[in-house]
N, CA and C atoms as a LAMMPS dump frame, in Angstrom:
ITEM: TIMESTEP
0
ITEM: NUMBER OF ATOMS
420
ITEM: BOX BOUNDS ff ff ff
-5.0000000000000000e+02 5.0000000000000000e+02
-5.0000000000000000e+02 5.0000000000000000e+02
-5.0000000000000000e+02 5.0000000000000000e+02
ITEM: ATOMS id mol type element x y z
1 1 1 N -323.744 -285.213 419.079
2 1 2 C -323.903 -286.605 418.71
3 1 3 C -323.088 -287.485 419.649
4 2 1 N -321.894 -286.983 420.023
5 2 2 C -321.067 -287.755 420.952
6 2 3 C -321.755 -287.855 422.305
7 3 1 N -322.386 -286.767 422.739
8 3 2 C -323.081 -286.788 424.029
9 3 3 C -324.253 -287.758 423.99
10 4 1 N -324.985 -287.778 422.888
11 4 2 C -326.097 -288.721 422.768
12 4 3 C -325.596 -290.162 422.787
13 5 1 N -324.513 -290.438 422.062
14 5 2 C -323.945 -291.791 422.063
15 5 3 C -323.441 -292.153 423.451
16 6 1 N -322.871 -291.199 424.153
17 6 2 C -322.365 -291.43 425.502
18 6 3 C -323.507 -291.738 426.456
19 7 1 N -324.61 -291.043 426.333
20 7 2 C -325.769 -291.285 427.206
21 7 3 C -326.392 -292.651 426.934
22 8 1 N -326.327 -293.122 425.701
23 8 2 C -326.884 -294.437 425.375
24 8 3 C -325.963 -295.574 425.803
25 9 1 N -324.701 -295.267 426.007
26 9 2 C -323.715 -296.305 426.293
27 9 3 C -323.763 -296.718 427.763
28 10 1 N -323.875 -298.018 427.995
29 10 2 C -323.823 -298.556 429.359
30 10 3 C -322.462 -299.199 429.621
31 11 1 N -321.742 -299.501 428.555
32 11 2 C -320.431 -300.133 428.678
33 11 3 C -319.367 -299.079 428.983
34 12 1 N -318.655 -299.197 430.114
35 12 2 C -317.638 -298.194 430.468
36 12 3 C -316.525 -298.071 429.426
37 13 1 N -316.111 -299.183 428.814
38 13 2 C -315.041 -299.112 427.815
39 13 3 C -315.49 -298.327 426.591
40 14 1 N -316.738 -298.554 426.169
41 14 2 C -317.254 -297.83 425.012
42 14 3 C -317.388 -296.342 425.355
43 15 1 N -317.818 -296.046 426.584
44 15 2 C -317.947 -294.65 427.018
45 15 3 C -316.574 -293.975 427.02
46 16 1 N -315.546 -294.674 427.491
47 16 2 C -314.195 -294.11 427.491
48 16 3 C -313.727 -293.818 426.065
49 17 1 N -314.055 -294.718 425.15
50 17 2 C -313.676 -294.529 423.753
51 17 3 C -314.359 -293.293 423.162
52 18 1 N -315.65 -293.136 423.445
53 18 2 C -316.395 -291.984 422.93
54 18 3 C -315.806 -290.693 423.479
55 19 1 N -315.544 -290.659 424.782
56 19 2 C -314.973 -289.465 425.398
57 19 3 C -313.571 -289.21 424.842
58 20 1 N -312.784 -290.268 424.699
59 20 2 C -311.429 -290.13 424.182
60 20 3 C -311.384 -289.555 422.781
61 21 1 N -312.364 -289.91 421.946
62 21 2 C -312.413 -289.374 420.579
63 21 3 C -312.882 -287.924 420.557
64 22 1 N -313.654 -287.527 421.585
65 22 2 C -314.16 -286.156 421.637
66 22 3 C -313.117 -285.18 422.179
67 23 1 N -312.117 -285.688 422.896
68 23 2 C -311.088 -284.84 423.494
69 23 3 C -309.87 -284.738 422.588
70 24 1 N -309.083 -283.675 422.759
71 24 2 C -307.806 -283.615 422.037
72 24 3 C -306.922 -284.798 422.442
73 25 1 N -306.153 -285.373 421.519
74 25 2 C -305.386 -286.583 421.807
75 25 3 C -304.455 -286.473 423.009
76 26 1 N -303.789 -285.33 423.166
77 26 2 C -302.865 -285.184 424.305
78 26 3 C -303.613 -285.212 425.629
79 27 1 N -304.786 -284.604 425.661
80 27 2 C -305.58 -284.591 426.886
81 27 3 C -306.128 -285.982 427.181
82 28 1 N -306.619 -286.654 426.17
83 28 2 C -307.159 -288.005 426.365
84 28 3 C -306.075 -288.953 426.861
85 29 1 N -304.849 -288.797 426.371
86 29 2 C -303.758 -289.674 426.792
87 29 3 C -303.366 -289.429 428.25
88 30 1 N -303.66 -288.235 428.763
89 30 2 C -303.272 -287.896 430.129
90 30 3 C -304.294 -288.351 431.171
91 31 1 N -305.475 -288.765 430.735
92 31 2 C -306.524 -289.141 431.688
93 31 3 C -306.459 -290.622 432.036
94 32 1 N -306.829 -290.924 433.288
95 32 2 C -306.906 -292.314 433.741
96 32 3 C -308.312 -292.846 433.494
97 33 1 N -308.48 -294.141 433.656
98 33 2 C -309.796 -294.758 433.466
99 33 3 C -310.803 -294.176 434.447
100 34 1 N -310.366 -293.914 435.685
101 34 2 C -311.274 -293.348 436.687
102 34 3 C -311.719 -291.943 436.289
103 35 1 N -310.804 -291.171 435.691
104 35 2 C -311.159 -289.828 435.259
105 35 3 C -312.13 -289.87 434.075
106 36 1 N -311.941 -290.825 433.164
107 36 2 C -312.912 -291.009 432.085
108 36 3 C -314.279 -291.359 432.661
109 37 1 N -314.303 -292.251 433.662
110 37 2 C -315.575 -292.647 434.277
111 37 3 C -316.235 -291.468 434.98
112 38 1 N -315.432 -290.599 435.61
113 38 2 C -315.978 -289.42 436.272
114 38 3 C -316.567 -288.454 435.239
115 39 1 N -315.875 -288.277 434.119
116 39 2 C -316.408 -287.421 433.051
117 39 3 C -317.715 -288.008 432.531
118 40 1 N -317.757 -289.314 432.338
119 40 2 C -318.971 -289.983 431.875
120 40 3 C -320.11 -289.756 432.871
121 41 1 N -319.826 -289.921 434.136
122 41 2 C -320.844 -289.735 435.179
123 41 3 C -321.353 -288.294 435.165
124 42 1 N -320.416 -287.338 435.117
125 42 2 C -320.816 -285.921 435.162
126 42 3 C -321.609 -285.519 433.912
127 43 1 N -321.215 -286.026 432.771
128 43 2 C -321.959 -285.702 431.548
129 43 3 C -323.363 -286.287 431.575
130 44 1 N -323.516 -287.416 432.218
131 44 2 C -324.849 -288.001 432.348
132 44 3 C -325.715 -287.235 433.335
133 45 1 N -325.111 -286.444 434.217
134 45 2 C -325.852 -285.684 435.222
135 45 3 C -326.392 -284.355 434.684
136 46 1 N -325.788 -283.836 433.627
137 46 2 C -326.27 -282.549 433.115
138 46 3 C -327.597 -282.756 432.402
139 47 1 N -328.445 -281.718 432.401
140 47 2 C -329.749 -281.861 431.743
141 47 3 C -329.599 -282.125 430.247
142 48 1 N -330.565 -282.818 429.727
143 48 2 C -330.558 -283.143 428.303
144 48 3 C -330.712 -281.855 427.495
145 49 1 N -329.843 -281.65 426.496
146 49 2 C -329.95 -280.426 425.692
147 49 3 C -331.216 -280.446 424.838
148 50 1 N -331.706 -279.259 424.448
149 50 2 C -332.911 -279.229 423.606
150 50 3 C -332.64 -279.904 422.267
151 51 1 N -333.67 -280.491 421.702
152 51 2 C -333.527 -281.192 420.423
153 51 3 C -333.185 -280.216 419.295
154 52 1 N -333.743 -279.03 419.373
155 52 2 C -333.497 -278.036 418.324
156 52 3 C -332.948 -276.774 418.978
157 53 1 N -331.714 -276.405 418.66
158 53 2 C -331.151 -275.207 419.29
159 53 3 C -331.887 -273.943 418.836
160 54 1 N -331.971 -272.984 419.737
161 54 2 C -332.623 -271.718 419.429
162 54 3 C -331.566 -270.63 419.281
163 55 1 N -331.844 -269.68 418.412
164 55 2 C -330.943 -268.556 418.224
165 55 3 C -331.21 -267.522 419.305
166 56 1 N -330.143 -267.047 419.924
167 56 2 C -330.259 -266.033 420.964
168 56 3 C -329.955 -264.66 420.381
169 57 1 N -330.121 -263.641 421.211
170 57 2 C -329.812 -262.281 420.767
171 57 3 C -328.328 -262.147 420.429
172 58 1 N -327.462 -262.833 421.184
173 58 2 C -326.032 -262.812 420.874
174 58 3 C -325.758 -263.394 419.495
175 59 1 N -326.494 -264.444 419.126
176 59 2 C -326.328 -265.036 417.793
177 59 3 C -326.715 -264.037 416.708
178 60 1 N -327.841 -263.34 416.898
179 60 2 C -328.286 -262.36 415.907
180 60 3 C -327.323 -261.181 415.822
181 61 1 N -326.765 -260.767 416.962
182 61 2 C -325.773 -259.688 416.947
183 61 3 C -324.501 -260.128 416.218
184 62 1 N -324.111 -261.384 416.397
185 62 2 C -322.947 -261.906 415.681
186 62 3 C -323.211 -261.936 414.177
187 63 1 N -324.424 -262.329 413.785
188 63 2 C -324.796 -262.334 412.365
189 63 3 C -324.717 -260.917 411.8
190 64 1 N -325.243 -259.948 412.544
191 64 2 C -325.201 -258.56 412.085
192 64 3 C -323.759 -258.068 411.991
193 65 1 N -322.919 -258.468 412.934
194 65 2 C -321.515 -258.075 412.899
195 65 3 C -320.795 -258.635 411.693
196 66 1 N -321.032 -259.888 411.376
197 66 2 C -320.399 -260.504 410.205
198 66 3 C -320.899 -259.833 408.924
199 67 1 N -322.203 -259.565 408.865
200 67 2 C -322.749 -258.887 407.691
201 67 3 C -322.088 -257.521 407.497
202 68 1 N -322.005 -256.732 408.578
203 68 2 C -321.394 -255.41 408.479
204 68 3 C -319.925 -255.5 408.094
205 69 1 N -319.205 -256.471 408.655
206 69 2 C -317.793 -256.638 408.324
207 69 3 C -317.61 -256.946 406.84
208 70 1 N -318.402 -257.845 406.31
209 70 2 C -318.307 -258.199 404.888
210 70 3 C -318.719 -257.011 404.02
211 71 1 N -319.793 -256.341 404.406
212 71 2 C -320.279 -255.204 403.617
213 71 3 C -319.257 -254.073 403.58
214 72 1 N -318.716 -253.717 404.744
215 72 2 C -317.78 -252.595 404.826
216 72 3 C -316.471 -252.913 404.115
217 73 1 N -316.004 -254.161 404.183
218 73 2 C -314.743 -254.492 403.511
219 73 3 C -314.931 -254.684 402.011
220 74 1 N -316.122 -254.959 401.569
221 74 2 C -316.378 -255.13 400.142
222 74 3 C -316.658 -253.793 399.46
223 75 1 N -317.194 -252.85 400.185
224 75 2 C -317.607 -251.574 399.605
225 75 3 C -316.477 -250.828 398.89
226 76 1 N -315.266 -250.706 399.464
227 76 2 C -314.213 -249.985 398.738
228 76 3 C -313.844 -250.629 397.403
229 77 1 N -313.976 -251.93 397.302
230 77 2 C -313.644 -252.624 396.058
231 77 3 C -314.719 -252.373 394.996
232 78 1 N -315.933 -252.061 395.417
233 78 2 C -317.039 -251.829 394.486
234 78 3 C -317.085 -250.375 394.015
235 79 1 N -316.576 -249.449 394.833
236 79 2 C -316.655 -248.026 394.495
237 79 3 C -316.15 -247.678 393.094
238 80 1 N -315.036 -248.214 392.603
239 80 2 C -314.603 -247.843 391.247
240 80 3 C -315.666 -248.088 390.172
241 81 1 N -316.527 -249.068 390.355
242 81 2 C -317.557 -249.348 389.351
243 81 3 C -318.64 -248.273 389.342
244 82 1 N -318.816 -247.581 390.47
245 82 2 C -319.768 -246.47 390.523
246 82 3 C -319.166 -245.184 389.971
247 83 1 N -317.857 -245.039 390.074
248 83 2 C -317.2 -243.785 389.72
249 83 3 C -316.625 -243.769 388.312
250 84 1 N -316.273 -244.944 387.759
251 84 2 C -315.628 -245.024 386.449
252 84 3 C -316.577 -245.719 385.477
253 85 1 N -316.807 -245.1 384.345
254 85 2 C -317.795 -245.635 383.395
255 85 3 C -317.255 -246.779 382.534
256 86 1 N -315.973 -246.779 382.266
257 86 2 C -315.392 -247.842 381.458
258 86 3 C -315.192 -249.076 382.355
259 87 1 N -315.888 -250.189 382.064
260 87 2 C -315.812 -251.358 382.945
261 87 3 C -314.404 -251.928 383.089
262 88 1 N -313.619 -251.888 382.012
263 88 2 C -312.27 -252.447 382.069
264 88 3 C -311.38 -251.625 383.008
265 89 1 N -311.483 -250.32 382.912
266 89 2 C -310.702 -249.432 383.775
267 89 3 C -311.195 -249.56 385.217
268 90 1 N -312.502 -249.638 385.383
269 90 2 C -313.076 -249.784 386.721
270 90 3 C -312.614 -251.092 387.367
271 91 1 N -312.519 -252.154 386.571
272 91 2 C -312.06 -253.444 387.096
273 91 3 C -310.613 -253.349 387.564
274 92 1 N -309.757 -252.708 386.765
275 92 2 C -308.355 -252.575 387.168
276 92 3 C -308.217 -251.685 388.405
277 93 1 N -309.022 -250.632 388.482
278 93 2 C -309.005 -249.772 389.672
279 93 3 C -309.487 -250.555 390.891
280 94 1 N -310.495 -251.371 390.694
281 94 2 C -310.996 -252.214 391.782
282 94 3 C -309.921 -253.191 392.246
283 95 1 N -309.188 -253.764 391.293
284 95 2 C -308.079 -254.656 391.649
285 95 3 C -307.019 -253.905 392.455
286 96 1 N -306.736 -252.669 392.047
287 96 2 C -305.765 -251.854 392.771
288 96 3 C -306.211 -251.565 394.198
289 97 1 N -307.487 -251.256 394.363
290 97 2 C -308.02 -251.011 395.71
291 97 3 C -307.917 -252.282 396.548
292 98 1 N -308.229 -253.417 395.952
293 98 2 C -308.154 -254.683 396.69
294 98 3 C -306.72 -254.995 397.108
295 99 1 N -305.762 -254.746 396.226
296 99 2 C -304.358 -254.995 396.558
297 99 3 C -303.894 -254.023 397.639
298 100 1 N -304.329 -252.77 397.577
299 100 2 C -304.006 -251.805 398.628
300 100 3 C -304.58 -252.265 399.975
301 101 1 N -305.811 -252.758 399.949
302 101 2 C -306.419 -253.268 401.189
303 101 3 C -305.659 -254.482 401.711
304 102 1 N -305.149 -255.301 400.792
305 102 2 C -304.325 -256.432 401.218
306 102 3 C -303.052 -255.951 401.904
307 103 1 N -302.44 -254.901 401.353
308 103 2 C -301.246 -254.36 401.995
309 103 3 C -301.577 -253.86 403.4
310 104 1 N -302.658 -253.126 403.522
311 104 2 C -303.04 -252.596 404.835
312 104 3 C -303.348 -253.723 405.82
313 105 1 N -304.014 -254.761 405.349
314 105 2 C -304.305 -255.905 406.218
315 105 3 C -303.019 -256.619 406.616
316 106 1 N -302.1 -256.797 405.665
317 106 2 C -300.821 -257.432 405.97
318 106 3 C -299.986 -256.593 406.916
319 107 1 N -300.015 -255.284 406.736
320 107 2 C -299.282 -254.373 407.615
321 107 3 C -299.825 -254.497 409.044
322 108 1 N -301.151 -254.454 409.17
323 108 2 C -301.771 -254.577 410.491
324 108 3 C -301.487 -255.948 411.102
325 109 1 N -301.516 -256.981 410.282
326 109 2 C -301.231 -258.331 410.77
327 109 3 C -299.8 -258.446 411.27
328 110 1 N -298.868 -257.856 410.528
329 110 2 C -297.472 -257.862 410.94
330 110 3 C -297.276 -257.156 412.273
331 111 1 N -297.918 -256.013 412.438
332 111 2 C -297.82 -255.285 413.711
333 111 3 C -298.452 -256.087 414.845
334 112 1 N -299.586 -256.722 414.573
335 112 2 C -300.288 -257.486 415.604
336 112 3 C -299.439 -258.643 416.121
337 113 1 N -298.744 -259.321 415.227
338 113 2 C -297.932 -260.479 415.615
339 113 3 C -296.512 -260.107 416.018
340 114 1 N -296.218 -258.806 416.063
341 114 2 C -294.894 -258.38 416.492
342 114 3 C -293.827 -258.603 415.437
343 115 1 N -294.226 -258.741 414.208
344 115 2 C -293.285 -258.888 413.09
345 115 3 C -293.081 -257.521 412.442
346 116 1 N -292.186 -257.498 411.474
347 116 2 C -291.991 -256.263 410.73
348 116 3 C -293.186 -256.061 409.798
349 117 1 N -293.911 -254.941 409.935
350 117 2 C -295.149 -254.779 409.178
351 117 3 C -294.963 -254.577 407.681
352 118 1 N -293.901 -253.868 407.254
353 118 2 C -293.714 -253.626 405.825
354 118 3 C -293.522 -254.91 405.031
355 119 1 N -292.62 -255.812 405.435
356 119 2 C -292.485 -257.063 404.674
357 119 3 C -293.761 -257.905 404.68
358 120 1 N -294.469 -257.883 405.803
359 120 2 C -295.722 -258.653 405.857
360 120 3 C -296.74 -258.064 404.884
361 121 1 N -296.846 -256.719 404.869
362 121 2 C -297.752 -256.063 403.925
363 121 3 C -297.365 -256.326 402.486
364 122 1 N -296.055 -256.278 402.203
365 122 2 C -295.595 -256.538 400.83
366 122 3 C -295.82 -257.994 400.425
367 123 1 N -295.672 -258.905 401.368
368 123 2 C -295.956 -260.315 401.057
369 123 3 C -297.425 -260.492 400.693
370 124 1 N -298.302 -259.804 401.407
371 124 2 C -299.73 -259.878 401.072
372 124 3 C -299.99 -259.277 399.691
373 125 1 N -299.283 -258.182 399.359
374 125 2 C -299.431 -257.57 398.035
375 125 3 C -298.957 -258.533 396.95
376 126 1 N -297.838 -259.211 397.193
377 126 2 C -297.348 -260.182 396.2
378 126 3 C -298.354 -261.308 395.994
379 127 1 N -298.911 -261.798 397.076
380 127 2 C -299.927 -262.858 396.958
381 127 3 C -301.144 -262.327 396.198
382 128 1 N -301.618 -261.144 396.593
383 128 2 C -302.78 -260.544 395.9
384 128 3 C -302.475 -260.252 394.453
385 129 1 N -301.283 -259.718 394.184
386 129 2 C -300.897 -259.442 392.805
387 129 3 C -300.834 -260.692 391.964
388 130 1 N -300.318 -261.759 392.536
389 130 2 C -300.265 -263.038 391.819
390 130 3 C -301.682 -263.543 391.51
391 131 1 N -302.58 -263.396 392.484
392 131 2 C -303.959 -263.84 392.245
393 131 3 C -304.642 -262.987 391.183
394 132 1 N -304.402 -261.679 391.227
395 132 2 C -304.971 -260.804 390.197
396 132 3 C -304.375 -261.165 388.827
397 133 1 N -303.057 -261.415 388.791
398 133 2 C -302.421 -261.809 387.533
399 133 3 C -302.998 -263.089 386.962
400 134 1 N -303.215 -264.056 387.822
401 134 2 C -303.835 -265.317 387.367
402 134 3 C -305.229 -265.058 386.823
403 135 1 N -305.992 -264.214 387.561
404 135 2 C -307.36 -263.915 387.127
405 135 3 C -307.352 -263.21 385.759
406 136 1 N -306.465 -262.234 385.589
407 136 2 C -306.38 -261.509 384.313
408 136 3 C -305.935 -262.46 383.205
409 137 1 N -304.982 -263.321 383.531
410 137 2 C -304.504 -264.294 382.542
411 137 3 C -305.585 -265.269 382.092
412 138 1 N -306.529 -265.534 382.977
413 138 2 C -307.629 -266.444 382.632
414 138 3 C -308.808 -265.697 382.005
415 139 1 N -308.637 -264.381 381.782
416 139 2 C -309.692 -263.63 381.091
417 139 3 C -310.55 -262.781 382.002
418 140 1 N -310.222 -262.682 383.282
419 140 2 C -311.041 -261.914 384.234
420 140 3 C -310.649 -260.487 384.337
């Protein structure tokens, strides 16, 4: 939308304003009027984008990746309902699996960021435990 407004704009001041709003504030503050005009000129030189974007194979692969990620991470939480016949017990087991997964995610996150993994994992467990407690307290 900013590019369309920029292409319609003939006034250099209005074009600078549009570009300035589209850029991060620190970057916009560092540019001169001539640099804004050069950006405006260059953006007007690029071909007009299609009116309706098309999905590429990379987009479909990304969709499949997100689907698989959600499916695989949700599956362990669902397994107790297949294995345990009592729904109340299965729900608590599912909560336990989810909290364990939170610990593992927190542990991995702590290692990734160069922090101590155990406290990070335990912090995630405390957050997850608090959320489970709230849910149980509300009747879930």
